[in-house]
C-alpha positions, -999 to 999 in steps of 0.1 A, spaced: 221 -925 -38 254 -931 -51 286 -934 -33 320 -917 -37 351 -916 -17 353 -877 -24 317 -873 -10 320 -897 18 306 -881 49 329 -898 76 359 -892 54 349 -855 47 344 -849 87 377 -865 95 394 -844 69 380 -812 80 386 -820 116 423 -828 109 429 -799 85 415 -771 108 448 -753 119 428 -728 142 419 -731 179 389 -750 178 361 -764 153 331 -743 146 300 -757 163 272 -768 140 248 -741 155 273 -715 152 278 -724 117 244 -724 107 237 -690 120 270 -676 104 261 -691 71 221 -681 71 227 -646 82 253 -639 58 234 -652 30 205 -631 37 228 -599 37 249 -608 7 222 -593 -19 200 -567 -4 225 -540 -7 223 -546 -44 186 -556 -51 172 -528 -30 185 -501 -50 164 -507 -83 129 -502 -67 139 -469 -54 164 -459 -84 136 -431 -94 138 -415 -61 176 -418 -57 179 -402 -93 156 -374 -86 171 -366 -51 209 -369 -65 200 -352 -97 213 -380 -120 207 -387 -156 197 -420 -172 233 -429 -183 247 -426 -148 217 -446 -136 225 -473 -160 262 -473 -146 247 -479 -112 227 -508 -122 257 -524 -139 277 -520 -106 269 -551 -90 279 -575 -117 311 -557 -124 321 -552 -86 313 -591 -78 335 -599 -109 365 -575 -104 368 -580 -67 360 -616 -68 393 -622 -87 412 -612 -54 391 -628 -29 407 -661 -28 442 -642 -25 429 -624 6 415 -654 20 449 -672 18 466 -642 36 443 -638 63 421 -671 66 386 -677 52 370 -668 83 388 -636 93 387 -625 54 350 -628 55 344 -609 88 366 -581 73 346 -582 41 313 -575 62 329 -547 79 336 -532 46 303 -541 35 286 -525 67 305 -494 62 294 -489 26 258 -496 35 255 -472 64 275 -445 46 259 -443 11 223 -429 24 241 -400 40 256 -393 5 250 -355 -8 259 -362 -43 261 -390 -69 300 -387 -67 300 -399 -31 269 -423 -35 287 -444 -61 322 -450 -42 300 -461 -10 280 -484 -32 312 -497 -47 326 -503 -14 296 -522 -1 295 -544 -33 333 -551 -28 324 -567 6 296 -587 -9 320 -599 -37 344 -615 -12 316 -630 7 302 -645 -27 334 -660 -33 347 -674 1 315 -688 18 313 -718 -3 348 -726 4 344 -720 39 314 -744 39 335 -772 22 363 -765 47 343 -765 78 311 -784 70 324 -820 69 294 -843 67 269 -812 70 283 -798 39 250 -803 19 228 -789 47 249 -760 48 250 -755 11 212 -758 12 207 -731 36 232 -706 17 218 -710 -16 181 -708 -3 186 -678 21 208 -660 -7 179 -659 -29 156 -651 1 178 -621 9 178 -609 -29 141 -611 -27 137 -593 3 160 -564 -8 140 -559 -38 106 -566 -23 110 -545 9 125 -514 -7 98 -493 -19 76 -501 12 105 -492 35 108 -459 16 74 -451 15 69 -457 53 100 -437 63 90 -410 41 57 -406 60 75 -409 92 113 -407 97 116 -381 67 81 -363 73 95 -331 63 107 -344 29 89 -378 19 110 -381 -13 141 -388 11 125 -420 24 148 -440 2 179 -431 23 162 -448 52 153 -476 30 188 -484 18 204 -476 53 182 -506 70 201 -531 51 235 -516 69 220 -520 101 208 -556 92 244 -566 83 258 -560 117 243 -592 127 264 -616 105 294 -593 111 291 -601 147 286 -637 141 316 -639 118 339 -622 143 329 -649 166 337 -676 140 369 -662 134 381 -662 167 374 -696 170 391 -709 137 420 -686 135 438 -690 102 418 -715 83 426 -714 46 432 -748 36 466 -761 28 476 -780 -5 485 -816 -1 520 -819 -16 510 -851 -33 479 -837 -50 490 -802 -59 472 -790 -88 497 -777 -113 475 -766 -142 452 -734 -141 415 -737 -137 409 -727 -176 425 -761 -183 397 -778 -164 365 -785 -188 343 -787 -156 354 -754 -143 351 -735 -176 316 -749 -184 305 -743 -147 317 -707 -151 295 -705 -183 266 -720 -165 268 -696 -137 272 -666 -158 244 -672 -184 218 -679 -156 231 -648 -134 227 -628 -167 192 -641 -168 186 -631 -131 200 -597 -137 178 -589 -167 147 -605 -150 150 -581 -119 160 -551 -141 139 -555 -173 110 -581 -166 87 -556 -149 91 -531 -177 84 -560 -204 53 -565 -186 41 -530 -182 49 -525 -220 24 -553 -225 -4 -534 -208 1 -548 -172 0 -525 -142 30 -518 -121 16 -538 -92 10 -572 -111 41 -568 -129 59 -568 -96 40 -596 -84 52 -616 -113 85 -612 -107 80 -620 -72 68 -655 -85 100 -657 -104 119 -650 -70 98 -673 -50 106 -701 -71 142 -692 -68 139 -700 -32 124 -733 -40 154 -741 -61 179 -733 -32 160 -754 -9 160 -787 -32 191 -786 -57 218 -791 -30 202 -824 -20 195 -836 -56 229 -828 -66 243 -850 -36 218 -880 -44 220 -877 -84 244 -899 -104 237 -873 -130 221 -838 -135 216 -843 -171 177 -842 -172 176 -813 -147 200 -792 -170 181 -799 -202 149 -790 -181 164 -756 -169 174 -746 -206 139 -756 -218 119 -737 -189 142 -704 -196 137 -707 -235 101 -713 -232 95 -684 -207 112 -658 -229 97 -672 -260 63 -669 -242 69 -632 -234 75 -627 -272 43 -642 -285 18 -635 -254 35 -616 -226 -1 -604 -210 -21 -631 -216 1 -658 -202 23 -638 -178 19 -662 -150 29 -691 -169 62 -675 -184 68 -662 -146 68 -700 -137 88 -710 -164 115 -685 -159 115 -692 -121 119 -731 -129 149 -720 -152 163 -701 -124 168 -735 -105 202 -734 -123 217 -706 -100 214 -726 -67 224 -755 -88 256 -739 -101 264 -723 -67 259 -759 -49 281 -775 -76 311 -756 -67 319 -777 -35 303 -807 -53 326 -807 -80 358 -804 -59 371 -828 -35 399 -807 -16 388 -774 0 417 -755 -14 405 -765 -47 370 -753 -38 384 -719 -31 402 -717 -61 371 -727 -80 349 -705 -65 374 -677 -71 372 -686 -109 336 -695 -115 320 -667 -98 342 -634 -108 343 -643 -145 305 -654 -143 295 -620 -127 314 -603 -155 291 -621 -182 262 -613 -159 269 -576 -158 270 -573 -199 234 -587 -200 214 -558 -185 233 -532 -202 231 -551 -237 194 -553 -231 192 -516 -225 209 -508 -255 193 -532 -279 157 -522 -267 169 -483 -270 180 -491 -306 152 -513 -318 124 -498 -299 107 -531 -291 116 -562 -270 116 -587 -300 155 -589 -307 162 -590 -268 137 -616 -261 149 -639 -292 186 -636 -277 173 -644 -242 156 -675 -256 186 -686 -270 204 -682 -237 185 -711 -225 202 -734 -250 234 -721 -240 227 -729 -205 216 -763 -211 244 -773 -229 269 -758 -204 250 -775 -178 254 -811 -196 289 -808 -194 290 -804 -157 261 -830 -150 281 -860 -144 303 -865 -112 337 -854 -125 360 -834 -102 381 -804 -110 407 -819 -88 414 -845 -113 413 -822 -141 439 -800 -130 464 -823 -113 496 -834 -131 499 -869 -128 538 -876 -118 555 -907 -132 
């Protein structure tokens, strides 16, 4: 394990303790519970919709074009709202802003199942996604601010349970809708989707309560800027920040395409729906493993170059396999894509790992994730347009395989221990 003044646990602990401007520091147990439960709830509101989209479309009488807009909403909202998250955090403090964003998320998730039309459903969905977007950006900054010597442990929990929550949202959506349709909506089983989506609004009440407790303890906890280290340059002048954004965006794009289109690719190759869904679950399960191991790998590795090359090769190989023999080697391609997906928790964990000061972490998160999610939102829409224009998956799969190369090149640029703070700080004579 390499040592670095910016990553020294004792230094981080003392810095965090000195920097807290609120009433009391957050205890480790409360910090763990708050991080785990918000991570679990930041994705299901988005991922639970896809598996029941057909039922939602039939119930609200929407066409394919509007359904395509709905599937693009998560990436767009995560990107657009993410741009203002840091400004909101600066005004109200990290903890209180996260708590307020959870209120917005809970309201959106609880209200959208009651929507009588798509024109009510979409605004409530956007409201819920806006709350999630703020949490996406500010939680890594909060961990850097309050984690101290436990930052790696908290980032491990966060990245792992972020994937768990996303997988649970997609995996439980159809079973919950079916169960609710035969019990709670017995008069009209097709309306079971409303209970399925509403479940996650109730689940999000738990992190809301926890973060209200956290905000009460911390007070205004947005990190101040040390005058002697004030960063004068914008983040776009930092090569590390830019390439980390590219890594995050390309991997997120792959993830959105996998959740939205990979099952259909398998079904078009002749596999049944259940097997196609099971293969997608393999990809998601490996993402959980990546979230568990990568923060520790980052902390202990002098360079991540071999890992980044491996992520790119695995992603390119998985999509190439889908082009050559999708049905015969489906399990192997799912495994390769899942291993390539380790790049997502890596990119999330690199946000605090490639920044020394908590205020730089907040700015970096507010740069990497919004731009990255906009890149990610383009992917599924482009896949749909290309597939509709060509009538097959050939060009789509070739382009996706090439994205593995882009991901590897971006990853190589952020693989060394370089800090964004150093790249954006003007050296004063």
